[in-house]
C-alpha positions as CSV (number, residue, x, y, z in Angstrom):
1,M,12.8,-7.5,30.7
2,E,9.1,-6.6,30.6
3,A,7.6,-10.1,30.9
4,S,8.5,-13.6,30.3
5,S,6.9,-17.0,30.5
6,S,8.1,-20.6,30.1
7,T,7.7,-20.3,26.3
8,I,8.4,-16.7,25.3
9,S,10.3,-13.7,26.6
10,V,9.4,-10.1,26.0
11,H,11.8,-7.2,26.2
12,A,11.0,-3.5,26.0
13,L,13.0,-1.4,23.6
14,G,11.6,2.1,24.1
15,D,8.0,2.0,22.9
16,E,8.7,-1.2,21.0
17,L,8.9,-4.8,22.1
18,I,11.2,-7.7,21.2
19,I,9.6,-11.1,21.6
20,F,11.6,-14.3,21.5
21,D,9.9,-17.6,21.1
22,P,12.4,-20.4,21.8
23,R,10.0,-23.0,20.5
24,S,10.4,-21.7,16.9
25,N,13.7,-19.8,17.6
26,A,12.0,-16.7,16.2
27,T,12.5,-13.2,17.3
28,N,9.8,-10.6,16.5
29,R,10.1,-6.8,16.9
30,L,6.8,-5.0,17.5
31,N,6.5,-1.3,16.7
32,A,4.7,1.0,19.1
33,T,1.3,0.2,17.8
34,A,1.7,-3.6,17.9
35,A,3.4,-3.3,21.3
36,A,0.4,-1.4,22.6
37,I,-1.9,-4.1,21.3
38,W,0.3,-6.8,22.8
39,R,0.2,-5.2,26.2
40,C,-3.5,-4.7,26.1
41,W,-4.1,-8.3,25.0
42,R,-1.8,-9.8,27.7
43,E,-3.8,-7.8,30.3
44,E,-7.2,-8.8,29.0
45,P,-7.8,-10.4,25.6
46,D,-10.7,-8.1,24.5
47,V,-10.8,-6.6,21.0
48,D,-13.0,-3.6,22.0
49,R,-10.9,-2.8,25.0
50,A,-7.7,-2.9,23.1
51,A,-9.3,-0.8,20.2
52,M,-10.4,1.8,22.7
53,R,-7.0,2.1,24.1
54,L,-5.4,2.5,20.6
55,H,-8.1,5.0,19.7
56,Q,-7.1,7.1,22.8
57,M,-3.3,6.6,22.5
58,F,-2.9,7.3,18.9
59,E,-5.9,9.5,18.2
60,V,-7.3,7.3,15.4
61,E,-10.8,6.5,14.5
62,Y,-12.2,3.7,16.7
63,Q,-13.1,1.5,13.7
64,T,-9.6,1.9,12.3
65,A,-8.1,0.9,15.8
66,R,-10.4,-2.1,16.0
67,E,-9.3,-3.3,12.5
68,C,-5.7,-2.9,13.5
69,V,-6.3,-4.9,16.8
70,L,-8.1,-7.7,14.8
71,A,-5.3,-7.9,12.3
72,M,-2.5,-7.9,14.8
73,V,-4.1,-10.5,17.1
74,K,-4.5,-12.7,14.0
75,Q,-0.8,-12.3,13.3
76,F,0.1,-13.1,17.0
77,Q,-2.0,-16.2,16.7
78,E,-0.4,-17.2,13.4
79,L,3.0,-16.8,15.1
80,G,1.9,-18.9,18.0
81,L,2.4,-16.0,20.5
82,V,-1.2,-16.0,21.8
83,G,-3.9,-18.7,21.9
């Protein structure tokens, strides 16, 4: 198990993550890109920092990485996984 809290549990599956939220009884599978964003966000919730890491990891344009981070964080928020 990679990480857990009183509300969600996170399990690594290769480069991907499985997140279980017992409040909603929902399980979410994050691909490698979403998992990288999740890990960055949990360390420090900073869009630019996460975008820079994606830019470096996946060799994509910084602006594209930033747009991905914003979209994914919005989705995490909608799912109630982050505040």
